C-alpha positions as CSV (number, residue, x, y, z in Angstrom):
1,M,-102.5,-55.2,-67.1
2,D,-100.1,-53.5,-69.5
3,K,-96.6,-55.2,-69.9
4,K,-93.8,-52.5,-69.0
5,E,-91.0,-52.3,-71.5
6,K,-87.6,-52.9,-69.6
7,L,-85.3,-50.1,-69.6
8,K,-82.2,-50.6,-71.6
9,I,-79.4,-49.1,-69.5
10,D,-75.6,-49.7,-70.1
11,D,-73.5,-48.0,-67.5
12,Q,-70.0,-48.9,-69.5
13,A,-71.1,-47.2,-72.6
14,Q,-73.2,-44.6,-70.6
15,T,-76.6,-45.2,-73.0
16,I,-80.0,-45.2,-71.8
17,Q,-82.7,-46.7,-74.2
18,G,-79.6,-46.6,-77.0
19,M,-79.2,-43.0,-76.5
20,K,-75.5,-42.1,-75.5
21,I,-75.1,-39.5,-72.9
22,S,-71.3,-38.4,-72.9
23,D,-71.4,-36.5,-69.7
24,P,-70.9,-38.8,-66.7
25,N,-72.6,-36.5,-64.2
26,L,-75.5,-35.9,-66.5
27,Y,-75.6,-39.6,-67.3
28,K,-76.1,-40.5,-63.6
29,K,-78.6,-37.8,-63.0
30,I,-80.9,-39.0,-65.9
31,R,-80.5,-42.6,-65.1
32,F,-81.7,-41.8,-61.7
33,I,-84.7,-40.0,-63.1
34,M,-85.5,-42.7,-65.6
35,Q,-85.2,-45.4,-63.1
36,N,-87.6,-43.8,-60.4
37,N,-90.2,-42.9,-62.8
38,H,-89.9,-46.0,-64.8
39,L,-90.8,-47.8,-61.4
40,E,-93.8,-45.3,-61.4
41,G,-95.0,-46.6,-64.7
42,W,-93.3,-43.9,-67.2
43,Q,-92.5,-45.6,-70.4
44,P,-90.2,-42.9,-71.8
45,K,-90.1,-42.1,-75.3
46,E,-87.0,-41.1,-77.3
47,Q,-88.1,-37.5,-77.6
48,E,-88.5,-37.5,-73.7
49,I,-85.0,-38.8,-73.3
50,N,-83.6,-36.5,-75.6
51,D,-85.3,-33.3,-73.8
52,L,-84.0,-34.4,-70.5
53,V,-80.2,-34.9,-72.1
54,H,-80.5,-31.5,-73.9
55,D,-82.6,-29.7,-71.2
56,E,-85.1,-28.8,-73.5
57,T,-88.2,-30.1,-71.5
58,D,-91.1,-27.3,-71.0
59,L,-93.1,-28.2,-68.1
60,S,-95.3,-25.0,-68.4
61,E,-98.1,-26.7,-70.0
62,D,-98.3,-29.0,-67.0
63,Y,-97.1,-26.8,-64.2
64,Y,-99.1,-23.7,-64.5
65,P,-102.6,-25.2,-64.7
66,I,-101.7,-27.3,-61.6
67,F,-100.5,-24.3,-59.6
68,G,-102.8,-21.9,-61.3
69,E,-99.9,-19.4,-62.0
70,K,-99.6,-17.5,-65.3
71,R,-96.2,-16.5,-67.1
């Protein structure tokens, strides 16, 4: 069984895995996403956290093949 890396969340500094999230509302949303998906086995990479913080995540490669829709 793979050992899960522990999430490093600091509510006082508003950091997740060492990444500072200045906006308190955004911090809470991302913390919720991270914690829930981590329970499901997701091991977030720094780039994935950065994408969530800066809303740059492109899910089209995953979404469109699943639902059979084209852009």
